C-alpha positions in Angstrom: -27.3 -25.3 22.1 -27.5 -21.7 20.5 -30.1 -19.2 22.5 -32.9 -18.2 20.6 -31.8 -16.2 17.0 -31.8 -12.4 17.4 -31.6 -12.4 21.4 -28.3 -11.4 23.4 -25.3 -13.7 22.9 -27.3 -15.9 20.3 -24.3 -17.2 17.7 -23.5 -18.3 14.3 -20.7 -20.8 13.0 -20.2 -19.2 9.6 -17.2 -20.9 7.9 -15.5 -18.6 5.2 -12.7 -20.1 3.3 -10.1 -21.7 5.9 -12.0 -19.8 8.8 -14.6 -20.8 10.9 -16.1 -17.8 12.6 -18.2 -18.0 16.0 -20.0 -14.8 15.4 -22.2 -13.6 19.0 -25.1 -11.4 18.9 -24.5 -8.4 21.0 -26.7 -6.1 19.4 -28.6 -4.9 22.4 -26.0 -5.3 24.5 -25.1 -1.9 27.0 -21.5 -2.1 26.6 -18.5 -2.4 24.0 -17.7 -5.8 23.5 -14.7 -6.5 25.0 -13.0 -9.8 26.2 -10.0 -8.2 27.7 -12.7 -5.6 29.7 -15.4 -7.5 30.3 -15.6 -10.7 32.7 -19.7 -11.4 31.7 -18.7 -11.2 28.0 -15.8 -13.9 28.5 -17.9 -16.0 30.5 -20.6 -16.1 28.2 -18.1 -16.6 25.0 -16.3 -19.4 27.3 -19.8 -21.3 27.6 -20.5 -21.1 23.7 -17.0 -22.1 23.0 -17.6 -24.8 25.2 -20.6 -26.0 23.3 -19.3 -25.5 19.9 -15.7 -26.6 19.9 -13.2 -25.4 17.3 -13.4 -22.2 15.6 -10.7 -20.0 14.5 -11.9 -16.5 15.3 -14.8 -14.7 17.2 -16.9 -12.0 16.0 -19.2 -9.8 18.4 -21.9 -8.3 16.2 -23.0 -4.8 17.4 -23.0 -1.5 15.3 -19.4 -2.1 14.7 -18.3 -6.0 14.7 -15.6 -6.6 17.0 -13.1 -9.5 16.2 -10.5 -11.5 17.5 -7.8 -13.3 15.9 -6.8 -17.2 16.0 -4.0 -16.6 18.7 -6.7 -15.4 21.1 -9.2 -17.9 20.2 -6.6 -20.7 21.0 -6.2 -19.5 24.4 -9.7 -19.2 25.2 -10.5 -23.2 23.6 -8.0 -23.9 25.8 -10.4 -22.8 29.1 -13.3 -23.9 27.6 -11.7 -27.5 27.2 -10.8 -27.5 30.6 -14.3 -26.5 31.9 -15.9 -29.2 30.1 -13.3 -31.7 31.5 -13.7 -29.9 35.2 -17.4 -30.4 34.6 -17.2 -34.1 33.1 -15.3 -35.2 35.7 -17.9 -33.8 38.3 -15.0 -32.3 40.3 -17.0 -30.3 43.0 -18.4 -33.5 44.4 -14.7 -33.9 46.1 -14.5 -37.6 44.5 -16.1 -38.4 48.0 -14.3 -36.5 50.9 -17.1 -34.4 52.2 -18.3 -37.3 54.9 -15.3 -36.8 56.8 -15.7 -33.1 57.2 -18.0 -31.1 59.5 -21.1 -29.4 57.6 -19.6 -25.9 57.9 -16.2 -27.1 56.7 -17.7 -29.6 53.7 -19.8 -26.4 52.6 -17.1 -24.1 52.2 -14.6 -25.9 50.7 -17.7 -27.2 47.9 -18.3 -23.1 47.7 -14.6 -22.6 47.3 -14.5 -25.8 44.3 -17.4 -24.5 42.8 -16.7 -20.8 42.7 -13.5 -21.4 40.8 -14.4 -23.8 38.4 -18.0 -22.0 37.6 -17.3 -18.5 37.7 -13.9 -17.8 37.8 -12.3 -19.8 35.1 -14.8 -18.8 32.5 -15.4 -14.9 33.7 -11.5 -14.6 34.8 -9.6 -17.4 34.4 -6.3 -15.8 35.5 -7.9 -15.2 39.1 -9.1 -19.1 39.0 -5.6 -20.1 39.0 -4.4 -17.4 41.4 -7.3 -17.9 44.0 -6.6 -22.1 43.6 -3.0 -21.4 44.6 -4.0 -19.1 47.2 -6.3 -21.5 48.8 -3.8 -24.8 48.2 -1.0 -22.7 50.1 -3.6 -21.8 52.9 -4.9 -25.5 53.3 -1.3 -27.0 53.5 -0.7 -24.5 56.2 -3.7 -25.4 57.9 -3.2 -29.4 57.6 0.1 -28.8 59.1 -1.6 -28.2 62.6 -4.1 -30.8 62.3 -3.7 -34.0 64.5 -6.7 -35.9 63.5 -6.0 -38.5 60.9 -9.6 -38.4 59.1 -9.4 -34.8 58.9 -6.1 -34.8 57.5 -7.0 -37.3 55.0 -9.9 -35.0 53.8 -7.8 -32.3 53.7 -5.2 -33.8 51.7 -7.9 -35.1 49.3 -8.5 -31.5 49.1 -5.0 -30.2 48.5 -4.9 -33.2 45.8 -7.9 -31.7 43.6 -6.9 -27.6 44.0 -3.7 -29.1 42.9 -5.2 -31.0 40.0 -6.9 -27.7 39.3 -3.8 -25.4 39.3 -1.9 -27.7 37.7 -3.8 -28.2 34.6 -4.5 -24.0 34.2 -0.6 -23.9 34.6 0.0 -25.8 31.5 -2.3 -23.5 29.8 -1.1 -20.9 27.1 -2.9 -18.1 29.2 -0.7 -18.9 32.4 2.6 -19.3 30.6 2.0 -15.9 28.9 1.0 -14.0 32.2 3.2 -15.8 34.5 5.7 -13.0 34.9 3.0 -10.6 35.5 1.1 -12.5 38.2 2.8 -11.7 40.9 0.1 -9.1 43.0 -2.5 -10.2 41.0 -5.9 -8.9 42.2 -9.2 -10.4 41.4 -11.0 -7.8 39.1 -7.7 -6.4 37.6 -8.1 -7.1 33.8 -4.8 -5.0 32.8 -3.2 -8.5 31.7 -6.0 -9.2 29.6 -5.9 -5.8 27.7 -2.2 -6.9 27.2 -3.0 -10.1 25.6 -6.2 -9.5 23.8 -6.9 -6.9 20.9 -10.0 -6.7 18.6 -10.0 -5.6 15.1 -13.0 -3.4 14.8 -15.3 -2.7 11.8 -18.8 -0.9 11.5 -20.7 -3.6 10.1 -21.5 -1.8 6.6 -17.7 -2.9 5.9 -15.6 -5.9 5.3 -12.1 -4.3 6.2 -11.3 -4.9 9.8 -8.9 -2.5 11.2 -6.5 -2.7 14.7 -7.6 0.4 16.0 -5.5 0.3 19.5 -1.9 1.9 19.4 0.6 -0.8 19.9 2.2 -1.2 23.2 6.2 -0.6 23.6 6.2 1.3 20.4 7.6 4.5 19.4 5.7 7.5 17.2 7.8 8.6 14.8 5.5 10.5 12.5 1.4 11.9 12.3 -0.3 13.9 9.9 -3.9 13.6 8.9 -5.5 13.1 5.3 -8.6 15.5 5.8 -10.6 13.5 8.5 -8.3 10.5 8.5 -5.5 10.0 11.3 -2.2 8.9 10.3 0.6 7.6 12.4 3.8 5.7 12.1 5.0 3.9 14.8 8.7 2.0 15.4 8.0 -1.5 16.6 10.7 -3.0 18.9 9.8 -6.5 18.1 10.5 -5.8 14.2 12.2 -4.0 11.5 8.8 -3.3 9.8 7.2 0.3 11.1 3.3 0.7 11.5 1.5 2.5 9.5 -1.6 3.2 12.0 -4.8 4.8 10.1 -7.9 6.1 11.9 -10.8 6.9 9.2 -13.5 8.9 9.6 -15.9 6.1 9.5 -14.4 4.9 12.5 -14.9 7.6 14.6 -18.8 8.2 13.7 -21.5 8.6 16.5 -24.0 5.4 16.6 -26.7 7.7 15.5 -24.4 8.5 12.2 -23.7 4.5 12.0 -28.1 3.7 12.1 -28.0 6.5 9.0 -25.4 5.1 7.0 -26.2 1.7 7.3 -30.0 2.3 6.6 -28.8 4.4 3.2 -26.2 1.5 2.5 -29.1 -1.3 2.7 -31.4 1.1 0.4 -28.7 1.2 -2.4 -27.5 -2.1 -2.1 -30.6 -2.8 -4.1 -29.3 -1.0 -7.2 -26.0 -3.2 -7.9 -23.8 -0.7 -10.3 -23.9 -2.3 -14.2 -21.0 -3.0 -16.1 -21.5 -0.2 -18.5 -21.2 2.2 -15.6 -18.0 1.1 -14.5 -16.6 2.3 -18.6 -16.6 5.9 -16.7 -15.8 5.2 -13.1 -16.0 9.1 -12.7 -19.1 9.6 -13.8 -20.9 7.1 -11.8 -19.3 7.9 -8.6 -20.8 11.4 -9.1 -24.1 9.9 -9.6 -23.7 7.9 -6.6 -22.6 10.2 -4.8 -25.7 12.7 -5.4 -28.3 9.8 -5.1 -26.5 8.7 -1.9 -26.5 12.6 -0.3 -30.3 12.9 -1.1 -30.8 9.8 0.4 -28.7 10.5 3.8 -31.0 13.4 3.7 -34.3 11.8 3.5 -33.1 8.9 6.5 -32.2 12.1 8.3 -35.3 14.1 8.0 -37.3 10.8 8.6 -35.5 9.8 11.8 -35.9 13.4 12.9 -31.6 14.2 12.9 -30.3 17.4 12.2 -26.6 17.2 10.4 -24.4 19.9 9.2 -24.1 19.9 5.2 -20.6 19.5 6.2 -21.1 16.4 8.1 -23.5 14.8 5.6 -20.9 15.3 2.8 -18.6 13.4 4.9 -20.8 10.6 5.5 -22.1 10.3 1.9 -18.2 9.9 0.9 -18.1 7.0 3.4 -21.2 5.3 1.7 -19.8 5.9 -1.6 -16.6 4.3 -0.7 -18.4 0.9 0.5 -20.9 0.7 -2.4 -18.9 1.4 -5.8 -15.7 2.3 -4.1 -12.6 0.2 -3.0 -13.2 0.8 0.7 -10.3 1.7 3.1 -7.9 1.0 -0.1 -9.0 4.1 -1.2 -7.5 6.3 1.9 -4.3 4.4 1.7 -3.9 5.7 -2.2 -5.0 9.0 -1.2 -2.2 9.5 0.5 0.5 10.8 -1.7 3.3 9.5 0.8 2.0 6.2 -0.2 3.9 4.3 -3.4 3.3 0.9 -3.4 0.8 -1.3 -1.6 0.5 -5.1 -1.5 -2.1 -7.5 0.3 -1.6 -11.4 0.2 -3.3 -14.3 0.2 -5.4 -15.3 2.3 -7.3 -12.6 3.0 -8.1 -11.9 6.7 -5.0 -13.5 7.9 -2.3 -10.6 7.0 -2.3 -7.1 7.2 -2.1 -4.6 4.5 1.6 -3.8 3.9 2.9 -0.8 2.3 6.0 1.3 0.9 5.7 5.0 2.5 8.4 7.6 1.1 9.8 8.8 4.5 9.5 5.8 6.6 10.1 3.1 4.0 8.4 -0.5 4.4 5.3 -0.8 6.7 2.8 -3.0 7.8 -0.9 -1.7 8.3 -3.4 -1.7 11.0 -6.2 -2.9 8.0 -6.5 -6.6 7.8 -9.2 -6.9 4.3 -11.2 -10.2 4.4 -12.3 -12.2 1.5 -15.5 -10.9 0.5 -13.5 -7.2 0.3 -11.2 -9.1 -2.2 -13.6 -10.4 -4.2 -15.9 -7.2 -4.2 -12.6 -5.5 -5.5 -11.9 -8.3 -7.9 -15.3 -8.0 -9.8 -15.3 -4.0 -9.8 -11.4 -4.1 -11.5 -12.9 -6.6 -14.0 -15.7 -4.0 -14.8 -13.4 -1.5 -14.9 -11.1 -2.6 -17.1 -12.7 -4.9 -19.2 -10.2 -7.8 -18.7 -10.7 -11.2 -17.3 -9.6 -12.5 -13.9 -10.5 -16.3 -14.0 -8.8 -19.3 -14.0 -7.8 -19.2 -17.5 -6.5 -15.6 -16.9 -5.2 -15.7 -13.1 -3.5 -12.7 -13.8 -5.1 -9.1 -14.0 -3.0 -6.0 -14.7 -5.3 -3.1 -15.0 -5.2 0.7 -14.0 -7.4 2.3 -11.3 -8.4 5.7 -10.9 -10.2 7.3 -7.7 -10.7 11.1 -6.6 -7.2 12.2 -5.6 -5.0 9.7 -6.9 -3.9 6.8 -9.8 -2.7 4.1 -9.4 -1.2 0.5 -11.6 -3.2 -2.8 -10.1 -1.7 -6.1 -10.4 -4.3 -9.2 -9.2 -3.3 -12.7 -8.9 -6.0 -15.4 -8.6 -6.2 -19.1 -8.5 -4.9 -21.6 -9.8 -1.8 -19.4 -9.7 -2.5 -18.3 -6.7 -4.0 -21.1 -4.7 -5.4 -19.8 -1.7 -7.0 -16.6 -3.2 -6.9 -13.6 -4.4 -3.7 -11.3 -4.1 -3.0 -7.7 -4.9 -0.4 -5.2 -5.5 -1.0 -1.3 -6.7 1.7 1.3 -7.5 0.7 4.5 -6.6 1.2 7.3 -9.2 1.7 10.7 -8.3 -1.3 13.1 -9.2 1.0 15.3 -11.0 3.9 14.1 -13.7 7.3 13.8 -11.8 10.2 16.4 -13.3 13.3 16.3 -13.7 14.0 19.3 -11.0 11.8 17.2 -8.5 14.3 14.2 -9.0 17.0 16.6 -8.6 15.7 17.6 -5.4 15.2 13.9 -4.3 18.8 13.3 -5.5 17.7 10.4 -7.8 19.6 12.7 -10.5 22.3 15.4 -10.4 21.9 18.9 -12.6 24.5 17.9 -14.8 22.5 14.6 -15.7 19.2 16.2 -15.9 21.2 18.6 -18.6 22.4 15.9 -20.7 18.6 14.6 -20.7 17.6 17.7 -22.1 20.0 17.9 -24.8 19.1 14.5 -25.9 15.6 15.1 -25.8 16.0 18.0 -27.8 18.1 16.3 -29.9 15.1 13.8 -30.7 16.9 10.6 -29.8 15.9 7.6 -29.1 16.4 6.2 -25.3 15.2 3.2 -22.7 15.0 3.8 -19.3 15.9 0.6 -17.7 15.9 -0.5 -13.9 14.7 -3.5 -11.7 11.6 -3.7 -10.6 10.7 -0.3 -8.0 13.3 1.4 -9.7 11.4 4.2 -10.7 11.5 3.4 -14.2 7.9 4.6 -15.3 7.9 7.7 -13.3 11.1 8.7 -14.7 10.2 8.0 -18.4 7.4 10.5 -16.9 9.6 13.2 -16.2 11.5 13.1 -19.6 7.7 13.5 -21.4 7.8 17.0 -19.1 11.3 17.8 -21.0 9.7 17.2 -24.9 8.5 20.7 -26.0 5.0 20.8 -26.1 4.7 21.8 -29.9 5.2 18.1 -30.6 2.8 15.4 -30.9 3.1 12.6 -28.6 1.4 9.3 -28.7 1.9 6.8 -25.5 1.3 2.8 -25.9 0.8 0.8 -22.7 -1.2 -2.1 -21.6 -1.6 -0.3 -18.5 -2.1 3.2 -18.5 0.2 4.6 -16.1 1.6 7.5 -17.9 0.4 10.8 -17.0 -1.4 11.7 -19.9 -4.3 13.1 -18.6 -2.2 16.1 -16.8 -0.2 16.5 -19.5 -2.8 17.3 -21.8 -4.8 19.7 -19.3 -1.4 21.4 -19.4 -1.8 22.1 -23.1 -0.2 19.1 -24.6 -1.1 17.5 -27.9 -1.0 14.0 -26.4 -2.7 11.1 -27.6 -2.9 7.8 -25.6 -3.1 4.1 -26.7 -4.1 1.1 -24.8 -3.2 -2.7 -26.1 -3.8 -6.1 -24.7 -1.5 -7.4 -21.6 0.7 -9.8 -22.8 -0.5 -11.9 -19.8 -3.8 -11.6 -21.4 -5.5 -14.4 -23.4 -8.3 -14.0 -25.4 -8.5 -10.5 -25.1 -10.5 -8.2 -27.8 -7.8 -6.0 -27.2 -4.8 -4.9 -30.2 -1.9 -6.6 -29.5 1.4 -4.0 -28.6 3.0 -4.9 -31.7 0.2 -4.1 -33.9 -0.4 -0.7 -32.0 3.2 0.4 -32.3 3.1 -0.3 -36.1 -0.4 2.0 -36.2 1.3 4.6 -34.9 3.6 4.7 -37.9 0.5 5.7 -39.7 -0.1 8.6 -37.5 1.9 11.4 -38.6 5.3 12.7 -36.9 5.0 11.8 -33.3 7.0 11.3 -30.3 6.7 8.0 -29.5 6.6 6.8 -25.8 6.2 3.0 -24.9 4.9 2.2 -21.1 6.8 -0.9 -21.0 8.7 -3.5 -23.5 8.0 -6.8 -22.4 7.2 -9.2 -25.3 6.9 -9.2 -29.1 6.2 -5.8 -29.7 10.1 -5.0 -28.8 10.4 -5.8 -33.0 8.0 -3.4 -33.8 9.7 -0.8 -31.3 12.9 -1.1 -33.0 11.0 -1.2 -36.5 9.6 2.3 -35.5 13.0 3.2 -33.8 14.8 2.8 -37.5 11.8 4.1 -40.0 10.8 7.7 -39.8 9.8 7.7 -35.7 13.4 8.7 -35.3 12.7 12.0 -36.6 11.6 12.5 -32.8 12.0 10.9 -29.0 11.2 7.5 -29.2 11.4 6.2 -25.7 10.5 3.4 -23.5 10.8 1.4 -20.2 12.1 -2.1 -19.8 13.3 -4.8 -17.1 17.4 -5.0 -17.0 19.9 -3.5 -14.4 22.5 -2.5 -16.8 23.3 -1.6 -20.7 24.1 -5.1 -21.2 21.3 -6.2 -19.8 18.9 -4.2 -21.9 21.0 -5.6 -25.1 20.5 -9.5 -23.7 17.1 -8.6 -22.5 16.1 -7.6 -26.4 18.0 -9.1 -28.0 18.6 -12.7 -26.6 15.2 -12.7 -25.1 12.9 -10.8 -27.1 14.4 -11.9 -30.4 15.3 -8.2 -31.7 18.4 -8.5 -34.5 21.5 -7.1 -33.2 21.7 -4.2 -36.0 18.3 -3.4 -34.9 19.3 -2.6 -31.2 21.9 -0.1 -32.8 19.0 2.1 -32.6 19.1 2.4 -29.2 20.4 5.9 -28.6 20.6 6.3 -25.0 20.5 3.7 -22.0 19.2 5.2 -18.9 20.0 3.2 -15.3 17.9 3.6 -12.8 18.3 1.4 -9.4 17.3 1.1 -5.4 20.5 1.8 -3.8 20.5 0.1 -0.1 22.0 1.6 3.1 24.4 -0.6 4.5 22.3 -1.7 7.4 20.0 -3.0 5.0 16.9 -0.7 6.6 16.6 1.8 3.8 16.5 2.2 0.0 16.9 4.8 -2.0 16.1 5.3 -6.1 19.1 6.9 -7.9 20.0 7.3 -11.6 23.2 4.8 -11.7 23.9 5.3 -15.7 23.5 7.0 -18.4 25.0 5.2 -21.0 25.5 5.9 -25.1 24.9 3.3 -27.5 27.4 3.1 -30.1 27.2 2.2 -33.5 30.6 0.5 -34.8 30.5 -2.9 -33.6 29.3 -6.3 -34.8 28.6 -8.8 -32.6 29.0 -8.0 -28.7 28.8 -4.5 -27.6 30.6 -4.9 -24.4 33.2 -6.6 -25.6 33.8 -4.4 -28.6 32.8 -1.0 -26.7 29.8 -0.3 -27.8 28.9 1.1 -24.8 30.2 4.2 -23.5 29.3 5.9 -20.1 28.9 9.3 -19.5 27.6 9.5 -16.2 27.9 6.5 -13.8 26.7 6.4 -9.9 29.7 6.8 -7.4 28.6 5.6 -4.0 30.8 7.9 -1.9 29.5 11.0 -3.4 25.8 9.3 -3.6 25.4 11.2 -7.3 26.2 10.4 -11.0 29.8 11.4 -11.9 30.6 12.6 -15.7 33.1 10.1 -17.1 36.7 10.7 -18.8 35.2 10.0 -22.3 32.3 12.9 -21.9 34.9 15.6 -20.4 37.1 14.8 -23.1 34.2 15.6 -25.7 34.3 11.8 -26.8 30.6 11.0 -27.4 29.5 10.3 -30.9 25.4 10.9 -29.3 26.0 14.2 -28.5 28.4 15.0 -31.5 25.4 13.7 -33.6 23.2 16.0 -32.2 25.8 18.8 -32.5 26.1 17.8 -36.3 22.4 18.9 -37.0 22.9 22.3 -35.1 24.7 25.1 -37.1 25.9 26.7 -33.9 27.4 23.0 -32.5 28.5 21.4 -35.3 32.3 20.6 -34.6 32.5 22.8 -31.7 32.3 20.7 -29.0 32.6 23.6 -26.1 29.5 24.8 -27.2 27.8 21.8 -27.0 29.2 21.3 -23.4 28.2 24.8 -22.6 24.6 24.2 -23.6 24.5 20.8 -21.3 26.3 23.1 -18.5 23.4 26.1 -19.1 20.7 23.4 -18.7 21.7 21.9 -15.9 22.0 25.3 -14.1 18.6 26.2 -15.3 17.7 23.0 -13.5 19.5 23.7 -10.6 18.7 27.3 -9.8 14.6 25.9 -10.0 15.5 23.8 -7.1 17.6 25.7 -5.1 14.9 29.0 -5.5 12.3 26.4 -4.6 14.0 25.5 -1.4 14.9 29.3 -0.6 11.1 30.6 -0.6 9.6 26.9 0.5 7.6 26.6 -2.4 7.8 23.2 -3.7 5.1 24.0 -6.5 7.9 25.0 -8.5 9.6 21.7 -9.2 5.9 20.6 -10.6 5.4 20.0 -14.1 3.1 23.0 -14.7 5.8 25.4 -13.4 8.3 23.1 -14.7 7.1 23.1 -18.4 6.5 27.1 -18.5 10.5 27.4 -17.4 11.6 24.8 -20.1 9.5 26.9 -22.7 11.0 30.1 -21.4 14.6 28.8 -22.2 13.6 27.7 -25.5 12.0 31.1 -26.0 14.9 33.1 -24.7 17.3 30.8 -26.5 15.9 31.8 -29.6 15.6 35.5 -28.6 19.5 35.9 -28.0 20.0 33.9 -31.0 18.5 36.5 -33.0 19.7 39.2 -31.0 23.5 38.7 -31.3 23.7 35.9 -33.8 25.0 33.3 -31.1 23.3 31.0 -28.2 25.4 32.7 -25.5 24.7 30.8 -22.1 25.7 33.5 -19.6 23.0 35.9 -21.7 20.9 33.4 -21.7 21.2 32.0 -18.3 20.8 35.7 -16.7 17.6 36.3 -18.9 15.9 33.3 -18.1 17.0 33.7 -14.6 15.5 37.1 -14.6 12.2 35.2 -15.7 11.7 33.2 -12.5 12.8 36.0 -10.3 9.6 37.7 -12.0 7.6 35.0 -11.7 8.4 34.0 -8.2 7.9 37.4 -7.2 4.1 37.6 -9.1 3.5 34.9 -6.6 4.3 37.0 -4.1 7.7 35.3 -2.4 10.1 37.9 -3.2 
């Protein structure tokens, strides 16, 4: 029977999804709840388990909640079951053996059994096993010296009871897991328990659980700070995955600060944000920050606690994260090293997984729960305006929080029968650029030079690749190559392209959001209709986030009529030029003749290391699509590689066709420029010039240790200057002299770097 509600060690049984949770009240307990370190807490827990029976998790509720998982609970349930068995059998009665002994012997043996079964077994079951074995050895030795048959009979029956206790304990998981460490074990030493039991911890205002303890037998391979958040990366001996271990500021607060936060949270919880407030999440956060800041100040004043302004700001940020925000998920997204995040169902049983830019696939020490997952889903529904229900079990949207943007995919029942699951793709705070990709070896300078030339030539292109190949990021880098004098229209079902940052950098850019192909019954405009609409919006570069469905026909319509006066580009799932053709023509129903409107296929794919542990993103092909074929571009040489990835050199290598000047695409661009028409050498020199400027930018960035030179803001300025210098040189000497253009541009670059105080 449970103790009085609200009393120390009172408990509740809570059902949460598939879990049966035993929640034990430790609010007034003077110690931090720890099964592994505290024999009294273990004893009380065994008592409760003996009464309640099967549960799957144990939570000790204090200012923080300390949760023990299924594996730990199963170990303790075995001990509780054994305790019940001994109590039911009335094992301390010795089954009638005490009458043959002296009163002293009888009392001694009674107290020994009583001590093992009713004290040690609950508080320190390892000690119960060790002590029963110790007494057993002693009794066997002593029995050999006794001649009295009655006393021998009593001793043997006592030994049989000790054997019975020890043998049952020996069969438990606890003993089998600990047996190799029991040699020399001393009663009261709880070192073994600390190896077996570890709790996840969360403040009582959080849903997410955190494994705060560092893993044993692991090697630290990286560590850094995200503001007040500590991140440590470990390699694990028992796994090929690394561990991304995070300790956020909310887990380092004093009890005093927890009290303040909890009080403020309860007051703020009375106001639940309305759907219309989520239309502008940035403004909503700002409002809640100001309200929360004032509230925390008032609580501090009421409790007569003095905090520094910086401390109040930190606590307010925590408060906002756990009211209108996304909790610890926000801290992961704010880490620029994090690329992808996956959260699998059922919630509360597995940690969050992520892909780290330096350490690859990692599991984290964060375990989200069902309430947390449902809270995220509700907020994403309101932010996106899209449904997530049985009729629409998939939600695709974007999430913008301070310091990060990401694409989010949510999958729920009935498609996911185990609840909600999430996949997040983090976008860089600033757009990718070709120089950044050169520095990361995704493309080399020559490949970047060709792309720069093709973009200035206003051609059509598709960036193709498998999942997580970097298609959207690479498309964003091509946007940066567009001159700012052109208008740009982007069309996406989930806003991933960096239109906002580019707009701040002076781009004339218009975003359009269309309905997701997976959403039914939405009021959003279909993708194909959105593309047709752009054709009535004047001359613009048209950028399609991803070609998925019926919009493919509209895209090729745009390529063929008028829109091709400027760049038309998009991404598509395919792993080769023919894969693009197969997807567009055979899957999406675009006529073969329309497919010829594609000028260039850019293939990006992940390259794996021989050991399978590492992967790298690379552009593997730059392939032009020729126009003189009828049925099959593969058989009729409709695809001609300009560059192809070579695994030995780990980079794109130019094909013999382009080295020999056999490129219909580049010649068609040259045919519209007086200086290049019929002059392949001039075309090639201009491509090499563009490659040289990209390479020079990367080289000087490394030389002066200034990565910002590769970011979009400076790259755009460098591109603008390249075009202005080219125009000036043409006016001065009548030709586009590559040497003169590069010299003037390089001098400009040196001046700019010098202005920044580097050289």
